[in-house]
C-alpha positions in Angstrom: 81.3 56.1 -20.0 81.3 52.6 -18.6 78.8 53.5 -15.8 76.3 55.0 -18.3 76.5 51.8 -20.4 75.9 49.6 -17.3 72.9 51.8 -16.4 71.5 51.5 -19.9 71.9 47.7 -19.9 70.4 47.4 -16.4 67.5 49.7 -17.4 66.8 47.7 -20.5 66.9 44.5 -18.5 64.4 45.8 -16.0 62.1 47.1 -18.8 62.3 43.7 -20.5 61.4 41.9 -17.3 58.5 44.3 -16.7 57.1 43.8 -20.2 57.6 40.0 -19.9 55.9 39.7 -16.5 52.9 41.9 -17.7 52.5 39.7 -20.8 52.5 36.5 -18.8 50.2 37.9 -16.2 47.6 38.9 -18.9 48.0 35.5 -20.5 47.3 33.8 -17.2 44.2 35.9 -16.5 42.8 35.0 -19.9 43.4 31.3 -19.3 41.8 31.6 -15.9 38.6 33.2 -17.4 38.4 30.4 -20.0 38.9 27.8 -17.3 36.3 29.3 -15.1 33.7 29.4 -17.9 34.5 25.8 -18.7 34.1 24.7 -15.0 30.8 26.4 -14.8 29.6 24.5 -17.9 30.9 21.3 -16.5 29.3 21.9 -13.1 25.9 22.7 -14.8 26.1 19.4 -16.8 27.1 17.4 -13.6 24.4 18.9 -11.3 21.7 20.7 -13.4 19.1 20.7 -10.6 21.0 22.9 -8.1 22.4 25.2 -10.7 19.0 25.5 -12.2 17.9 27.2 -9.0 20.6 29.9 -9.4 19.7 30.5 -13.1 16.0 30.8 -12.4 15.0 34.5 -12.1 12.0 33.7 -9.9 14.3 33.0 -6.8 16.0 36.3 -7.2 14.8 38.5 -4.3 15.1 41.6 -6.5 13.1 40.1 -9.4 10.0 42.2 -8.6 11.9 45.5 -8.8 13.5 44.4 -12.1 10.1 43.6 -13.5 8.6 46.9 -12.3 11.4 48.8 -14.1 10.8 47.0 -17.4 7.0 46.9 -17.4 4.9 50.1 -17.8 1.7 48.4 -16.6 0.6 47.7 -13.1 1.9 44.3 -12.0 -0.1 42.0 -9.7 1.8 41.2 -6.5 1.2 39.3 -3.3 0.4 41.1 -0.1 3.4 41.2 2.2 1.5 39.2 4.8 0.6 36.5 2.3 4.2 36.2 1.1 5.3 36.0 4.7 2.7 33.3 5.5 3.9 31.2 2.5 7.6 31.7 3.6 6.6 30.5 7.2 4.8 27.5 5.8 7.9 26.5 3.8 10.0 26.9 6.9 7.6 24.7 8.9 7.8 22.0 6.3 11.5 21.3 7.2 11.7 18.6 9.8 14.4 16.6 11.5 14.8 12.9 10.4 13.4 11.7 13.7 10.3 13.9 13.2 9.6 12.2 9.8 11.9 14.5 7.7 10.9 17.2 5.4 7.4 17.6 4.0 8.2 17.9 0.3 4.5 17.7 -0.7 3.8 20.8 1.4 6.6 22.7 -0.2 5.4 21.7 -3.7 1.9 22.7 -2.8 3.0 26.2 -1.8 4.8 26.7 -5.1 1.7 25.4 -6.9 -0.4 28.1 -5.2 1.8 30.8 -6.6 0.5 32.3 -9.9 3.7 33.8 -11.4 7.5 34.2 -10.9 7.1 37.6 -9.2 5.2 35.9 -6.4 7.9 33.2 -6.1 10.4 36.1 -5.8 8.3 37.7 -3.1 8.1 34.5 -1.1 11.9 34.1 -1.5 12.4 37.6 -0.2 10.0 37.1 2.7 11.8 33.8 3.5 15.2 35.6 3.7 13.7 38.5 5.7 11.9 36.4 8.2 14.3 33.5 8.6 17.7 35.1 7.7 18.3 32.3 5.2 18.4 32.3 1.4 15.6 30.1 0.0 17.9 28.8 -2.8 20.5 27.6 -0.2 17.8 26.0 2.0 16.3 24.1 -0.9 19.8 22.9 -1.9 20.5 21.8 1.6 17.1 20.1 2.2 16.2 18.6 -1.2 17.9 16.1 -3.4 18.3 16.6 -7.1 14.9 15.0 -8.0 13.0 17.1 -5.5 14.8 20.3 -6.8 13.8 19.3 -10.3 10.2 19.1 -9.2 10.3 22.6 -7.7 12.0 23.9 -10.9 9.4 22.2 -13.1 6.6 23.9 -11.1 8.2 27.3 -11.2 9.3 27.2 -14.8 5.7 26.7 -15.9 4.6 30.0 -14.3 4.4 33.2 -16.3 7.1 35.8 -15.5 4.5 38.3 -14.2 0.8 39.2 -14.6 -0.6 42.7 -15.2 -3.9 44.3 -14.3 
């Protein structure tokens, strides 16, 4: 009789520990989610330019396919060779400090040539395919906040897509 009572008490204790640890684990996960969301908001407020690049759909290399899925009409796109040419021009605009640095005006000019966000996405995809680098990361590395804001200003004025 004593042994069964000890087993019942031990089993109850283990069950109580399991329920308690599960409760605290779930509570910690919920706090972590809230803290993560708060940190994202704070980071966006502290550095809106670089986070604006991530939130801008135009720099998503899959944006064209997303647009094609949503739109039933024929969407105007760049030729692959043209997108590749623009991506190469952007890459050539990066220079070392002893070569005079980056040619920001050339990069701005390329973005001004683009007619919509689908074309920006095509250039970003071409840039990644040709140079094995993400265009967003390259812009973050090469440009300061004011220069990124200028690129974002140019891109945000573009329509999402154009149809025939």
